[in-house]
C-alpha atoms as a printed R data frame, in Angstrom:
    type eleno elety resid chain resno       x       y       z
1   ATOM     1    CA   UNK     A     1 -98.467 -29.374  68.026
2   ATOM     2    CA   UNK     A     2 -95.242 -31.587  69.141
3   ATOM     3    CA   UNK     A     3 -95.213 -32.254  65.046
4   ATOM     4    CA   UNK     A     4 -94.798 -28.232  64.188
5   ATOM     5    CA   UNK     A     5 -92.575 -27.363  66.702
6   ATOM     6    CA   UNK     A     6 -90.307 -30.541  65.833
7   ATOM     7    CA   UNK     A     7 -90.750 -29.048  61.888
8   ATOM     8    CA   UNK     A     8 -89.687 -25.830  62.915
9   ATOM     9    CA   UNK     A     9 -86.715 -26.704  64.898
10  ATOM    10    CA   UNK     A    10 -85.578 -28.606  61.396
11  ATOM    11    CA   UNK     A    11 -86.410 -25.734  59.389
12  ATOM    12    CA   UNK     A    12 -84.087 -23.853  61.386
13  ATOM    13    CA   UNK     A    13 -81.327 -25.789  61.262
14  ATOM    14    CA   UNK     A    14 -81.205 -26.460  57.583
15  ATOM    15    CA   UNK     A    15 -80.591 -22.403  57.562
16  ATOM    16    CA   UNK     A    16 -78.617 -22.890  59.605
17  ATOM    17    CA   UNK     A    17 -76.428 -25.850  57.792
18  ATOM    18    CA   UNK     A    18 -76.779 -23.365  54.265
19  ATOM    19    CA   UNK     A    19 -75.482 -20.029  56.334
20  ATOM    20    CA   UNK     A    20 -72.530 -21.859  57.597
21  ATOM    21    CA   UNK     A    21 -71.418 -23.211  54.160
22  ATOM    22    CA   UNK     A    22 -72.177 -19.399  52.225
23  ATOM    23    CA   UNK     A    23 -69.997 -17.618  54.974
24  ATOM    24    CA   UNK     A    24 -67.073 -20.189  55.255
25  ATOM    25    CA   UNK     A    25 -67.336 -20.046  51.159
26  ATOM    26    CA   UNK     A    26 -67.055 -16.513  50.905
27  ATOM    27    CA   UNK     A    27 -64.121 -16.368  53.259
28  ATOM    28    CA   UNK     A    28 -61.985 -19.294  51.132
29  ATOM    29    CA   UNK     A    29 -60.002 -17.957  48.515
30  ATOM    30    CA   UNK     A    30 -60.517 -19.596  44.503
31  ATOM    31    CA   UNK     A    31 -58.098 -22.190  44.815
32  ATOM    32    CA   UNK     A    32 -57.981 -21.238  40.791
33  ATOM    33    CA   UNK     A    33 -56.933 -17.627  41.681
34  ATOM    34    CA   UNK     A    34 -54.273 -18.209  44.633
35  ATOM    35    CA   UNK     A    35 -52.580 -20.086  41.526
36  ATOM    36    CA   UNK     A    36 -49.790 -17.700  40.113
37  ATOM    37    CA   UNK     A    37 -48.741 -17.293  36.418
38  ATOM    38    CA   UNK     A    38 -45.644 -17.896  35.439
39  ATOM    39    CA   UNK     A    39 -43.848 -14.626  34.921
40  ATOM    40    CA   UNK     A    40 -42.076 -14.276  31.185
41  ATOM    41    CA   UNK     A    41 -38.494 -14.546  31.514
42  ATOM    42    CA   UNK     A    42 -36.925 -11.624  29.550
43  ATOM    43    CA   UNK     A    43 -34.300 -12.653  26.658
44  ATOM    44    CA   UNK     A    44 -32.348 -11.050  23.939
45  ATOM    45    CA   UNK     A    45 -32.713 -13.723  20.222
46  ATOM    46    CA   UNK     A    46 -31.460 -13.444  17.844
47  ATOM    47    CA   UNK     A    47 -32.692 -14.144  13.919
48  ATOM    48    CA   UNK     A    48 -30.970 -16.780  11.897
49  ATOM    49    CA   UNK     A    49 -29.828 -15.641   8.701
50  ATOM    50    CA   UNK     A    50 -27.191 -17.380   5.782
51  ATOM    51    CA   UNK     A    51 -23.961 -15.817   5.015
52  ATOM    52    CA   UNK     A    52 -21.024 -16.759   3.160
53  ATOM    53    CA   UNK     A    53 -18.744 -18.362   6.396
54  ATOM    54    CA   UNK     A    54 -15.400 -19.381   6.367
55  ATOM    55    CA   UNK     A    55 -14.099 -22.606   7.255
56  ATOM    56    CA   UNK     A    56 -10.273 -22.730   8.703
57  ATOM    57    CA   UNK     A    57  -8.348 -25.240  10.083
58  ATOM    58    CA   UNK     A    58  -6.220 -24.067  13.103
59  ATOM    59    CA   UNK     A    59  -3.043 -25.188  14.303
60  ATOM    60    CA   UNK     A    60  -0.113 -23.482  16.692
61  ATOM    61    CA   UNK     A    61   2.962 -22.072  14.757
62  ATOM    62    CA   UNK     A    62   6.781 -21.317  15.203
63  ATOM    63    CA   UNK     A    63   7.923 -18.957  12.801
64  ATOM    64    CA   UNK     A    64  10.761 -19.215  11.303
65  ATOM    65    CA   UNK     A    65  13.329 -16.919   9.361
66  ATOM    66    CA   UNK     A    66  13.361 -16.880   5.802
67  ATOM    67    CA   UNK     A    67  16.992 -17.871   5.346
68  ATOM    68    CA   UNK     A    68  19.485 -17.182   8.237
69  ATOM    69    CA   UNK     A    69  23.341 -16.612   6.977
70  ATOM    70    CA   UNK     A    70  26.248 -16.731   9.880
71  ATOM    71    CA   UNK     A    71  28.737 -13.860   7.935
72  ATOM    72    CA   UNK     A    72  31.643 -15.424   8.320
73  ATOM    73    CA   UNK     A    73  35.326 -14.354   7.363
74  ATOM    74    CA   UNK     A    74  37.049 -16.695   4.305
75  ATOM    75    CA   UNK     A    75  40.375 -15.324   5.440
76  ATOM    76    CA   UNK     A    76  42.672 -14.154   8.826
77  ATOM    77    CA   UNK     A    77  42.945 -10.646   9.061
78  ATOM    78    CA   UNK     A    78  42.752  -7.770  11.264
79  ATOM    79    CA   UNK     A    79  39.038  -5.834  11.356
80  ATOM    80    CA   UNK     A    80  39.319  -2.156  10.796
81  ATOM    81    CA   UNK     A    81  36.064  -1.088   9.959
82  ATOM    82    CA   UNK     A    82  32.685  -1.903  11.287
83  ATOM    83    CA   UNK     A    83  30.042  -0.643   8.867
84  ATOM    84    CA   UNK     A    84  27.327  -1.601  10.501
85  ATOM    85    CA   UNK     A    85  24.669  -1.342  13.878
86  ATOM    86    CA   UNK     A    86  23.387  -3.958  15.453
87  ATOM    87    CA   UNK     A    87  20.043  -4.438  14.476
88  ATOM    88    CA   UNK     A    88  20.748  -2.823  11.190
89  ATOM    89    CA   UNK     A    89  18.304  -3.375   8.197
90  ATOM    90    CA   UNK     A    90  20.458  -4.478   5.025
91  ATOM    91    CA   UNK     A    91  20.882  -5.487   1.608
92  ATOM    92    CA   UNK     A    92  22.372  -8.338   0.465
93  ATOM    93    CA   UNK     A    93  26.004  -6.807  -0.730
94  ATOM    94    CA   UNK     A    94  26.497  -3.892   2.211
95  ATOM    95    CA   UNK     A    95  29.720  -3.737   3.782
96  ATOM    96    CA   UNK     A    96  29.410  -4.989   6.884
97  ATOM    97    CA   UNK     A    97  33.107  -4.763   8.437
98  ATOM    98    CA   UNK     A    98  36.254  -4.398   6.792
99  ATOM    99    CA   UNK     A    99  39.660  -6.446   7.158
100 ATOM   100    CA   UNK     A   100  42.996  -4.544   6.254
101 ATOM   101    CA   UNK     A   101  43.568  -5.486   3.035
102 ATOM   102    CA   UNK     A   102  47.378  -3.900   2.801
103 ATOM   103    CA   UNK     A   103  48.667  -7.277   2.748
104 ATOM   104    CA   UNK     A   104  46.306  -8.665  -0.318
105 ATOM   105    CA   UNK     A   105  47.745  -5.931  -2.181
106 ATOM   106    CA   UNK     A   106  50.792  -6.097  -1.741
107 ATOM   107    CA   UNK     A   107  50.113  -9.496  -2.789
108 ATOM   108    CA   UNK     A   108  48.823  -8.186  -5.935
109 ATOM   109    CA   UNK     A   109  51.205  -5.558  -7.058
110 ATOM   110    CA   UNK     A   110  54.220  -8.504  -6.449
111 ATOM   111    CA   UNK     A   111  52.262 -10.809  -8.731
112 ATOM   112    CA   UNK     A   112  52.056  -7.812 -11.465
113 ATOM   113    CA   UNK     A   113  55.250  -7.440 -11.950
114 ATOM   114    CA   UNK     A   114  56.322 -10.989 -12.317
115 ATOM   115    CA   UNK     A   115  53.261 -11.091 -15.170
116 ATOM   116    CA   UNK     A   116  55.226  -8.385 -16.493
117 ATOM   117    CA   UNK     A   117  58.618  -9.728 -16.846
118 ATOM   118    CA   UNK     A   118  57.244 -12.907 -18.100
119 ATOM   119    CA   UNK     A   119  55.246 -10.906 -20.666
120 ATOM   120    CA   UNK     A   120  58.003  -8.394 -21.710
121 ATOM   121    CA   UNK     A   121  60.520 -11.950 -21.987
122 ATOM   122    CA   UNK     A   122  57.311 -13.649 -24.358
123 ATOM   123    CA   UNK     A   123  57.779 -10.767 -26.275
124 ATOM   124    CA   UNK     A   124  61.048 -10.193 -27.189
125 ATOM   125    CA   UNK     A   125  61.143 -14.647 -27.259
126 ATOM   126    CA   UNK     A   126  57.967 -13.607 -30.177
127 ATOM   127    CA   UNK     A   127  60.573 -11.425 -31.805
128 ATOM   128    CA   UNK     A   128  63.400 -14.305 -31.754
129 ATOM   129    CA   UNK     A   129  61.450 -16.857 -33.269
130 ATOM   130    CA   UNK     A   130  59.664 -14.259 -36.136
131 ATOM   131    CA   UNK     A   131  63.772 -13.258 -37.192
132 ATOM   132    CA   UNK     A   132  64.759 -17.272 -37.483
133 ATOM   133    CA   UNK     A   133  61.959 -18.497 -39.894
134 ATOM   134    CA   UNK     A   134  62.698 -15.556 -41.334
135 ATOM   135    CA   UNK     A   135  66.108 -16.920 -41.397
136 ATOM   136    CA   UNK     A   136  64.592 -20.646 -41.521
137 ATOM   137    CA   UNK     A   137  63.535 -20.142 -44.934
138 ATOM   138    CA   UNK     A   138  66.388 -18.698 -46.092
139 ATOM   139    CA   UNK     A   139  68.500 -21.364 -45.110
140 ATOM   140    CA   UNK     A   140  70.439 -19.856 -42.342
141 ATOM   141    CA   UNK     A   141  68.711 -20.978 -39.164
142 ATOM   142    CA   UNK     A   142  68.667 -24.653 -38.270
143 ATOM   143    CA   UNK     A   143  65.502 -26.210 -37.859
144 ATOM   144    CA   UNK     A   144  66.693 -27.292 -34.457
145 ATOM   145    CA   UNK     A   145  66.559 -23.679 -33.502
146 ATOM   146    CA   UNK     A   146  63.738 -22.254 -35.179
147 ATOM   147    CA   UNK     A   147  62.517 -25.898 -32.570
148 ATOM   148    CA   UNK     A   148  64.385 -24.691 -29.701
149 ATOM   149    CA   UNK     A   149  62.750 -21.067 -30.103
150 ATOM   150    CA   UNK     A   150  59.067 -21.781 -30.745
151 ATOM   151    CA   UNK     A   151  59.304 -24.109 -27.193
152 ATOM   152    CA   UNK     A   152  60.756 -21.071 -25.121
153 ATOM   153    CA   UNK     A   153  57.970 -19.015 -26.649
154 ATOM   154    CA   UNK     A   154  55.316 -21.651 -26.159
155 ATOM   155    CA   UNK     A   155  56.925 -21.326 -22.257
156 ATOM   156    CA   UNK     A   156  56.575 -17.862 -21.907
157 ATOM   157    CA   UNK     A   157  52.786 -18.027 -22.837
158 ATOM   158    CA   UNK     A   158  52.351 -20.615 -20.435
159 ATOM   159    CA   UNK     A   159  54.239 -18.389 -17.219
160 ATOM   160    CA   UNK     A   160  52.190 -15.532 -18.368
161 ATOM   161    CA   UNK     A   161  48.909 -16.932 -18.363
162 ATOM   162    CA   UNK     A   162  49.866 -18.758 -14.987
163 ATOM   163    CA   UNK     A   163  51.197 -15.204 -13.597
164 ATOM   164    CA   UNK     A   164  47.668 -14.102 -14.596
165 ATOM   165    CA   UNK     A   165  46.003 -16.611 -12.489
166 ATOM   166    CA   UNK     A   166  47.866 -16.253  -8.933
167 ATOM   167    CA   UNK     A   167  46.669 -12.030  -9.450
168 ATOM   168    CA   UNK     A   168  42.848 -13.160 -10.673
169 ATOM   169    CA   UNK     A   169  43.119 -15.382  -7.181
170 ATOM   170    CA   UNK     A   170  44.196 -13.003  -5.642
171 ATOM   171    CA   UNK     A   171  42.083  -9.948  -6.350
172 ATOM   172    CA   UNK     A   172  40.327 -12.967  -5.205
173 ATOM   173    CA   UNK     A   173  41.596 -12.856  -1.549
174 ATOM   174    CA   UNK     A   174  41.700  -8.766  -1.386
175 ATOM   175    CA   UNK     A   175  37.433  -8.907  -2.324
176 ATOM   176    CA   UNK     A   176  37.656 -11.547   0.952
177 ATOM   177    CA   UNK     A   177  38.597  -8.981   2.942
178 ATOM   178    CA   UNK     A   178  34.824  -6.650   2.415
179 ATOM   179    CA   UNK     A   179  32.488  -9.149   4.680
180 ATOM   180    CA   UNK     A   180  29.174  -8.517   2.900
181 ATOM   181    CA   UNK     A   181  25.322  -9.144   3.545
182 ATOM   182    CA   UNK     A   182  24.766 -12.388   0.997
183 ATOM   183    CA   UNK     A   183  20.845 -11.769   1.958
184 ATOM   184    CA   UNK     A   184  18.613  -8.822   2.743
185 ATOM   185    CA   UNK     A   185  18.244  -8.780   6.482
186 ATOM   186    CA   UNK     A   186  18.152  -7.522   9.718
187 ATOM   187    CA   UNK     A   187  21.245  -7.641  11.777
188 ATOM   188    CA   UNK     A   188  21.996  -9.987  15.452
189 ATOM   189    CA   UNK     A   189  24.447  -8.601  17.987
190 ATOM   190    CA   UNK     A   190  28.016  -8.072  16.674
191 ATOM   191    CA   UNK     A   191  30.333 -10.971  17.820
192 ATOM   192    CA   UNK     A   192  33.557  -9.061  17.300
193 ATOM   193    CA   UNK     A   193  34.885  -5.969  17.551
194 ATOM   194    CA   UNK     A   194  37.451  -3.547  15.667
195 ATOM   195    CA   UNK     A   195  40.799  -4.478  16.042
196 ATOM   196    CA   UNK     A   196  40.290  -7.878  17.060
197 ATOM   197    CA   UNK     A   197  41.741 -10.414  13.925
198 ATOM   198    CA   UNK     A   198  38.979 -12.592  12.775
199 ATOM   199    CA   UNK     A   199  39.596 -16.097  11.510
200 ATOM   200    CA   UNK     A   200  37.222 -18.396   8.850
201 ATOM   201    CA   UNK     A   201  36.942 -20.977  11.979
202 ATOM   202    CA   UNK     A   202  35.652 -18.709  14.527
203 ATOM   203    CA   UNK     A   203  32.696 -20.237  15.025
204 ATOM   204    CA   UNK     A   204  30.174 -17.106  16.281
205 ATOM   205    CA   UNK     A   205  31.630 -15.622  12.342
206 ATOM   206    CA   UNK     A   206  31.114 -11.690  12.224
207 ATOM   207    CA   UNK     A   207  27.111 -11.723  12.780
208 ATOM   208    CA   UNK     A   208  23.873 -13.882  11.919
209 ATOM   209    CA   UNK     A   209  21.810 -11.473   9.430
210 ATOM   210    CA   UNK     A   210  17.623 -12.704   9.324
211 ATOM   211    CA   UNK     A   211  15.577 -12.315   6.815
212 ATOM   212    CA   UNK     A   212  12.232 -11.710   8.124
213 ATOM   213    CA   UNK     A   213  10.541 -10.040   4.435
214 ATOM   214    CA   UNK     A   214   9.343 -12.737   3.309
215 ATOM   215    CA   UNK     A   215   9.731 -14.145   6.332
216 ATOM   216    CA   UNK     A   216   8.002 -18.429   6.922
217 ATOM   217    CA   UNK     A   217   5.625 -20.302   9.618
218 ATOM   218    CA   UNK     A   218   5.754 -23.492  10.922
219 ATOM   219    CA   UNK     A   219   2.554 -25.300  12.033
220 ATOM   220    CA   UNK     A   220   0.935 -28.821  12.848
221 ATOM   221    CA   UNK     A   221  -2.909 -30.000  12.134
222 ATOM   222    CA   UNK     A   222  -4.233 -33.094  13.097
223 ATOM   223    CA   UNK     A   223  -3.820 -36.375  10.360
224 ATOM   224    CA   UNK     A   224  -7.011 -36.244   9.416
225 ATOM   225    CA   UNK     A   225  -7.248 -33.370   7.926
226 ATOM   226    CA   UNK     A   226  -4.575 -34.024   5.676
227 ATOM   227    CA   UNK     A   227  -6.952 -35.126   2.654
228 ATOM   228    CA   UNK     A   228  -9.332 -32.144   2.764
229 ATOM   229    CA   UNK     A   229  -6.187 -30.394   2.909
230 ATOM   230    CA   UNK     A   230  -4.462 -31.754  -0.165
231 ATOM   231    CA   UNK     A   231  -7.714 -31.985  -2.306
232 ATOM   232    CA   UNK     A   232  -8.071 -27.628  -1.202
233 ATOM   233    CA   UNK     A   233  -4.680 -27.468  -2.247
234 ATOM   234    CA   UNK     A   234  -5.614 -29.544  -6.001
235 ATOM   235    CA   UNK     A   235  -7.534 -26.887  -6.701
236 ATOM   236    CA   UNK     A   236  -4.805 -23.648  -6.096
237 ATOM   237    CA   UNK     A   237  -3.252 -21.763  -3.439
238 ATOM   238    CA   UNK     A   238  -4.360 -21.543   0.163
239 ATOM   239    CA   UNK     A   239  -4.934 -18.527   2.256
240 ATOM   240    CA   UNK     A   240  -3.074 -18.627   5.186
241 ATOM   241    CA   UNK     A   241  -4.162 -16.164   8.740
242 ATOM   242    CA   UNK     A   242  -1.542 -15.611  11.663
243 ATOM   243    CA   UNK     A   243  -2.857 -14.694  14.381
244 ATOM   244    CA   UNK     A   244  -1.306 -13.582  18.081
245 ATOM   245    CA   UNK     A   245  -1.744 -16.338  20.566
246 ATOM   246    CA   UNK     A   246  -4.620 -14.567  22.696
247 ATOM   247    CA   UNK     A   247  -5.520 -14.459  19.045
248 ATOM   248    CA   UNK     A   248  -6.876 -11.115  19.509
249 ATOM   249    CA   UNK     A   249  -4.706  -9.887  16.570
250 ATOM   250    CA   UNK     A   250  -4.248 -10.294  13.295
251 ATOM   251    CA   UNK     A   251  -0.424 -10.348  12.217
252 ATOM   252    CA   UNK     A   252  -0.319 -11.080   8.326
253 ATOM   253    CA   UNK     A   253  -1.712 -13.449   5.427
254 ATOM   254    CA   UNK     A   254   0.199 -15.753   3.883
255 ATOM   255    CA   UNK     A   255  -0.043 -18.231   1.545
256 ATOM   256    CA   UNK     A   256   0.250 -22.103   1.978
257 ATOM   257    CA   UNK     A   257   3.605 -23.118   0.858
258 ATOM   258    CA   UNK     A   258   3.646 -26.927   1.505
259 ATOM   259    CA   UNK     A   259   3.088 -30.242   3.597
260 ATOM   260    CA   UNK     A   260   5.801 -32.387   4.930
261 ATOM   261    CA   UNK     A   261   6.443 -35.581   3.193
262 ATOM   262    CA   UNK     A   262   5.563 -37.163   6.592
263 ATOM   263    CA   UNK     A   263   3.197 -37.692   9.514
264 ATOM   264    CA   UNK     A   264   5.119 -37.862  13.052
265 ATOM   265    CA   UNK     A   265   4.047 -41.230  14.369
266 ATOM   266    CA   UNK     A   266   3.862 -39.861  18.527
267 ATOM   267    CA   UNK     A   267   1.359 -37.365  17.942
268 ATOM   268    CA   UNK     A   268  -0.717 -38.324  14.768
269 ATOM   269    CA   UNK     A   269  -0.080 -34.455  13.563
270 ATOM   270    CA   UNK     A   270   1.557 -33.711   9.840
271 ATOM   271    CA   UNK     A   271   4.154 -29.843   9.890
272 ATOM   272    CA   UNK     A   272   3.045 -27.670   7.699
273 ATOM   273    CA   UNK     A   273   4.772 -24.132   5.883
274 ATOM   274    CA   UNK     A   274   3.216 -20.791   4.939
275 ATOM   275    CA   UNK     A   275   4.982 -18.073   3.855
276 ATOM   276    CA   UNK     A   276   3.831 -14.194   4.508
277 ATOM   277    CA   UNK     A   277   5.251 -11.137   3.095
278 ATOM   278    CA   UNK     A   278   5.756  -9.548   6.715
279 ATOM   279    CA   UNK     A   279   6.099  -6.110   5.361
280 ATOM   280    CA   UNK     A   280   4.644  -5.009   8.984
281 ATOM   281    CA   UNK     A   281   7.732  -7.535  10.748
282 ATOM   282    CA   UNK     A   282   5.229  -8.326  13.127
283 ATOM   283    CA   UNK     A   283   6.588 -12.109  12.520
284 ATOM   284    CA   UNK     A   284   9.203 -12.506  14.370
285 ATOM   285    CA   UNK     A   285  11.756 -15.728  13.896
286 ATOM   286    CA   UNK     A   286  11.334 -17.817  16.892
287 ATOM   287    CA   UNK     A   287   7.766 -16.244  17.662
288 ATOM   288    CA   UNK     A   288   4.710 -18.692  18.868
289 ATOM   289    CA   UNK     A   289   1.273 -17.948  16.771
290 ATOM   290    CA   UNK     A   290  -1.839 -19.159  15.787
291 ATOM   291    CA   UNK     A   291  -2.116 -20.234  11.995
292 ATOM   292    CA   UNK     A   292  -5.643 -20.639  10.318
293 ATOM   293    CA   UNK     A   293  -5.870 -22.134   7.340
294 ATOM   294    CA   UNK     A   294  -8.746 -21.687   4.997
295 ATOM   295    CA   UNK     A   295 -10.399 -24.513   3.615
296 ATOM   296    CA   UNK     A   296 -12.988 -23.561   1.868
297 ATOM   297    CA   UNK     A   297 -16.133 -20.390   2.352
298 ATOM   298    CA   UNK     A   298 -19.265 -21.978   2.497
299 ATOM   299    CA   UNK     A   299 -22.490 -19.782   1.116
300 ATOM   300    CA   UNK     A   300 -25.417 -19.208   3.261
301 ATOM   301    CA   UNK     A   301 -24.022 -21.066   6.318
302 ATOM   302    CA   UNK     A   302 -26.284 -20.637   9.414
303 ATOM   303    CA   UNK     A   303 -24.283 -18.743  11.939
304 ATOM   304    CA   UNK     A   304 -25.993 -17.615  15.011
305 ATOM   305    CA   UNK     A   305 -24.246 -15.607  18.263
306 ATOM   306    CA   UNK     A   306 -21.852 -18.269  20.483
307 ATOM   307    CA   UNK     A   307 -22.992 -17.064  23.332
308 ATOM   308    CA   UNK     A   308 -25.907 -19.381  22.068
309 ATOM   309    CA   UNK     A   309 -24.534 -21.828  22.033
310 ATOM   310    CA   UNK     A   310 -25.023 -24.388  25.618
311 ATOM   311    CA   UNK     A   311 -23.654 -27.530  26.388
312 ATOM   312    CA   UNK     A   312 -25.404 -30.441  27.412
313 ATOM   313    CA   UNK     A   313 -25.447 -33.907  27.575
314 ATOM   314    CA   UNK     A   314 -27.016 -34.948  25.175
315 ATOM   315    CA   UNK     A   315 -24.690 -32.186  23.111
316 ATOM   316    CA   UNK     A   316 -24.456 -28.597  22.053
317 ATOM   317    CA   UNK     A   317 -28.313 -27.331  21.981
318 ATOM   318    CA   UNK     A   318 -30.083 -23.486  21.556
319 ATOM   319    CA   UNK     A   319 -33.682 -22.059  22.606
320 ATOM   320    CA   UNK     A   320 -35.747 -21.095  19.557
321 ATOM   321    CA   UNK     A   321 -38.287 -18.688  20.369
322 ATOM   322    CA   UNK     A   322 -41.809 -19.384  18.963
323 ATOM   323    CA   UNK     A   323 -44.199 -17.523  17.572
324 ATOM   324    CA   UNK     A   324 -46.149 -17.655  20.790
325 ATOM   325    CA   UNK     A   325 -43.710 -16.785  22.639
326 ATOM   326    CA   UNK     A   326 -42.292 -19.674  24.548
327 ATOM   327    CA   UNK     A   327 -39.236 -21.102  24.373
328 ATOM   328    CA   UNK     A   328 -38.329 -24.285  23.053
329 ATOM   329    CA   UNK     A   329 -35.206 -26.406  23.639
330 ATOM   330    CA   UNK     A   330 -33.490 -27.885  20.486
331 ATOM   331    CA   UNK     A   331 -30.129 -29.941  19.524
332 ATOM   332    CA   UNK     A   332 -27.670 -28.265  16.868
333 ATOM   333    CA   UNK     A   333 -24.522 -29.849  15.768
334 ATOM   334    CA   UNK     A   334 -21.794 -26.795  15.995
335 ATOM   335    CA   UNK     A   335 -19.448 -27.056  12.486
336 ATOM   336    CA   UNK     A   336 -16.586 -24.422  14.164
337 ATOM   337    CA   UNK     A   337 -17.234 -21.307  16.200
338 ATOM   338    CA   UNK     A   338 -15.257 -18.585  14.820
339 ATOM   339    CA   UNK     A   339 -14.704 -14.936  15.872
340 ATOM   340    CA   UNK     A   340 -17.338 -14.636  18.514
341 ATOM   341    CA   UNK     A   341 -19.992 -16.400  15.895
342 ATOM   342    CA   UNK     A   342 -21.046 -20.251  15.879
343 ATOM   343    CA   UNK     A   343 -21.481 -22.373  12.370
344 ATOM   344    CA   UNK     A   344 -24.198 -24.312  12.419
345 ATOM   345    CA   UNK     A   345 -24.987 -27.182   9.803
346 ATOM   346    CA   UNK     A   346 -27.948 -28.802  11.886
347 ATOM   347    CA   UNK     A   347 -30.482 -28.478  13.598
348 ATOM   348    CA   UNK     A   348 -31.603 -25.098  12.260
349 ATOM   349    CA   UNK     A   349 -33.174 -23.070   9.840
350 ATOM   350    CA   UNK     A   350 -32.728 -19.881   7.951
351 ATOM   351    CA   UNK     A   351 -35.430 -17.904   9.997
352 ATOM   352    CA   UNK     A   352 -35.378 -19.660  13.713
353 ATOM   353    CA   UNK     A   353 -35.795 -16.937  16.519
354 ATOM   354    CA   UNK     A   354 -32.445 -17.938  18.407
355 ATOM   355    CA   UNK     A   355 -32.032 -17.256  22.722
356 ATOM   356    CA   UNK     A   356 -28.656 -15.196  22.799
357 ATOM   357    CA   UNK     A   357 -29.006 -13.844  26.178
358 ATOM   358    CA   UNK     A   358 -30.598 -14.623  29.095
359 ATOM   359    CA   UNK     A   359 -31.216 -18.411  28.784
360 ATOM   360    CA   UNK     A   360 -29.689 -19.573  31.463
361 ATOM   361    CA   UNK     A   361 -33.318 -18.781  34.024
362 ATOM   362    CA   UNK     A   362 -35.069 -20.968  30.693
363 ATOM   363    CA   UNK     A   363 -35.942 -24.652  30.382
364 ATOM   364    CA   UNK     A   364 -38.063 -26.009  27.741
365 ATOM   365    CA   UNK     A   365 -41.681 -24.553  27.256
366 ATOM   366    CA   UNK     A   366 -40.898 -21.321  29.539
367 ATOM   367    CA   UNK     A   367 -42.482 -18.151  28.924
368 ATOM   368    CA   UNK     A   368 -39.608 -15.470  27.381
369 ATOM   369    CA   UNK     A   369 -40.103 -11.567  26.594
370 ATOM   370    CA   UNK     A   370 -37.893 -10.449  24.124
371 ATOM   371    CA   UNK     A   371 -35.794  -7.135  24.826
372 ATOM   372    CA   UNK     A   372 -34.978  -5.423  22.037
373 ATOM   373    CA   UNK     A   373 -33.764  -1.121  21.565
374 ATOM   374    CA   UNK     A   374 -31.386  -0.180  25.418
375 ATOM   375    CA   UNK     A   375 -32.598  -3.290  27.464
376 ATOM   376    CA   UNK     A   376 -31.358  -5.898  25.286
377 ATOM   377    CA   UNK     A   377 -27.485  -3.382  24.480
378 ATOM   378    CA   UNK     A   378 -27.766  -3.116  28.634
379 ATOM   379    CA   UNK     A   379 -28.348  -7.021  29.061
380 ATOM   380    CA   UNK     A   380 -25.502  -7.825  25.694
381 ATOM   381    CA   UNK     A   381 -23.568  -5.794  28.449
382 ATOM   382    CA   UNK     A   382 -23.537  -6.957  31.222
383 ATOM   383    CA   UNK     A   383 -23.502 -10.183  29.321
384 ATOM   384    CA   UNK     A   384 -20.107  -9.986  28.315
385 ATOM   385    CA   UNK     A   385 -18.790  -8.125  31.454
386 ATOM   386    CA   UNK     A   386 -19.707 -11.805  33.007
387 ATOM   387    CA   UNK     A   387 -18.175 -13.782  30.233
388 ATOM   388    CA   UNK     A   388 -14.927 -11.685  30.650
389 ATOM   389    CA   UNK     A   389 -14.116 -12.335  34.164
390 ATOM   390    CA   UNK     A   390 -12.148 -15.735  34.735
């Protein structure tokens, strides 16, 4: 009897224990079900393609006038007319000012009268010489008389030549009363007014005329670029593009004229000179501009948006989206970044899909969801606005 009771109690305890374990297991969540699955990170991606990419060398330059002419007077006299306005565009030979010509005209008239007098005396002396030669042939004139008359004719001929030379010199002086522009260009601030006497020794002259069409640009590049520049110059003219200091406005396109014949040892740079047609007058003497020297144009070069390139401890890198929609970090070498496009010469291949926006939340192996259409455009816009904030 006692044995049966003991067996019953043990059975009840076993059933109670099993029921407790069942209830506990039912109430406890599954460990596997409780682990959250990371949500895919939305990103904007673009496919890497090959295209022609220009390779530029960049420097900062100063615009200088092609020619600068300080208009000086070569004679002394009173200015009776100013024939230009400040800032006017003039051509070579245009009248800028008139000096009183009357003293020089009077001098020319006096010298002309002297020449005419000597010319009349010469005519008379030549007539006498002709008669003396005829008399000498008949024996009525001595050789000495003929020689004297010949000498007088030669003397008067020389006097006439001297008179004419003085007249020519006076005409040159008279031409100096017209102050003209020696070059085409733009006039600056007038330095003297009507009624004042101008002198050849006046340091500022009448006005400065500056030729700006064409115009020149002096800029510098590191001396390490010199061999590549020399190689390209041997193949033909090299194009230079001038941009505003903020790189937002293209000012003009020109050509490289020369590389200076020495390197600045203090800075390790070499100076270059370019010429621009400057028909729109966007380049002005003294202006600071950014110069881009076109070194070469690479064909089938790989480019991505500049925003795709990130900087890390080991250099530049991008996130590449794999077919399984995971992002992997990949190191790249950037040859240049121009106009928002990064030229990649190592690390990518055509067809790679690269994250261009949204990578701030990524890490190697992150699951991503590519945004397309309107969502991608809105993401790009938001990124652009954030990048624009200093």
